[in-house]
Structures are given as C-alpha cells and as structure tokens.
C-alpha atoms as one frame of an Amber mdcrd trajectory, in Angstrom:
protein
  46.517 146.895  63.806  49.266 144.623  65.161  48.716 142.197  67.759  50.623
 142.249  71.019  53.594 144.550  71.722  56.386 145.254  69.268  59.634 143.034
  69.566  61.723 144.364  72.507  58.835 146.533  73.582  57.372 146.726  77.305
  53.974 146.063  78.563  51.702 148.818  78.682  50.843 150.415  82.057  47.043
 151.248  82.205  45.727 153.961  84.547  42.405 153.452  86.241  41.000 156.304
  84.049  42.150 154.795  80.834  40.763 151.433  81.906  37.432 153.102  82.355
  37.394 154.996  79.027  37.991 151.456  77.467  35.200 149.794  79.174  32.589
 152.613  79.462  30.999 151.695  76.242  30.512 147.955  77.394  28.999 149.152
  80.741  26.696 151.546  79.083  25.609 148.862  76.539  26.784 150.937  73.533
  29.028 148.218  72.332  30.075 144.749  73.000  33.277 143.524  74.362  34.172
 142.013  70.884  33.750 145.283  69.221  35.932 147.039  71.862  38.466 144.327
  71.442  38.742 144.909  67.755  38.917 148.786  68.136  41.442 148.947  70.988
  43.519 145.657  70.219  43.174 144.817  73.763  42.568 141.109  74.430  38.899
 140.121  75.222  40.225 138.415  78.469  41.945 141.485  79.714  38.659 143.669
  79.109  36.690 141.097  80.925  39.001 141.020  83.926  38.797 144.887  83.902
  35.029 144.854  83.925  35.186 142.131  86.759  37.439 144.012  89.035  35.657
 147.334  88.314  32.240 145.911  89.430  34.041 143.812  92.445  35.637 147.040
  93.810  32.305 149.112  94.032  32.315 150.618  90.450  36.008 151.989  90.775
  39.228 150.776  89.829  42.172 150.130  92.310  45.695 150.969  91.545  48.023
 148.325  90.758  49.881 146.709  93.610  53.336 146.414  92.000  55.506 149.192
  90.837  57.262 148.353  87.747  61.040 148.800  86.838  64.174 148.397  88.764
  63.975 150.327  92.134  67.757 150.834  92.145  67.803 152.489  88.853  67.089
 156.177  90.244  70.105 155.877  92.533  72.405 154.315  90.089  71.851 157.144
  87.558  73.210 159.767  89.852  76.424 160.880  90.080  76.408 162.102  93.656
  73.875 160.766  96.346  72.833 162.625  99.465  73.255 161.008 102.868  69.741
 160.140 102.825  69.839 158.684  99.433  72.825 156.730 100.209  70.907 155.062
 103.259  67.897 154.386 101.260  70.195 152.806  98.340  71.971 150.658 100.796
  68.740 149.649 102.650  67.062 148.648  99.375  70.270 146.566  98.263  70.112
 144.589 101.663  66.293 144.101 101.288  66.976 142.561  97.722  69.822 140.235
  99.114  67.513 139.197 101.909  64.718 138.201  99.469  67.196 136.350  97.437
  68.492 134.446 100.431  64.973 133.608 101.271  64.473 132.060  97.965  67.776
 130.213  98.080  69.974 132.277  95.732  73.589 132.875  96.909  75.015 136.019
  95.402  78.892 136.114  94.980  81.192 139.236  94.434  79.515 142.327  92.935
  76.193 140.402  92.190  77.046 139.425  88.625  77.275 135.601  89.745  74.101
 134.005  91.109  73.953 130.485  92.282  70.939 128.623  93.253  71.407 126.438
  96.215  68.796 124.035  97.450
C-alpha cells in the first residue's frame, strides 16, 4: 500500500459514516489503532483525531465546516445562466473581492494580476 495521495491527486473527503466504519473496531476493542492504520493506510494521528472528535460530539461525527473546491466553477461551466444564477455569480465574485481586499490583496484587470499591498 502506498503512503499518501498519488502525485497530483486530491485529498480524500471522508463522510461521517466512512469515518465511523474506520474507527468502529477501535471503539469496540476489536483492533488497536496501529492495526487499523496498517490496514487502511490512514495515519494514526488522523484516526486519533476522529476518535477524539467522535467522543467530544456525543458519539457522532459533525459534518466538515468547509466545502471543498472552487465555488465559481458551477457557474463558469454553464453556457447560459438564468437571471438568478447571474445574480448569485456576481454576488459571489463581490464577496471574494471583498475578502481579498480585507487581506490586503489588490486585483487588477480580469483578476489574473494579484498584488499584495501592506
């Protein structure tokens, strides 16, 4: 089994159910965390964090806070946008620009040039 993700790959997103299936043998004292680490290829630290999170949240997993990926991708892949989608797209672009300005980034032109000003 290879360690880590393949070159150019992306991080795996684990659902709460998948996390539980991985840690269930540890919680039931059937296997040790090192045995599960060897079998699954998931780091021992991540498994320990999952167990800690599971116990702290009343024996359940909480959904991840952050959604992965580019939020603008769903709009840029469509040829024609409805009026509502156009407004959502424009709103999202303005929110991103606002966050960049808060962090001190200055975007010029079409957004390909980003200058950091302090």
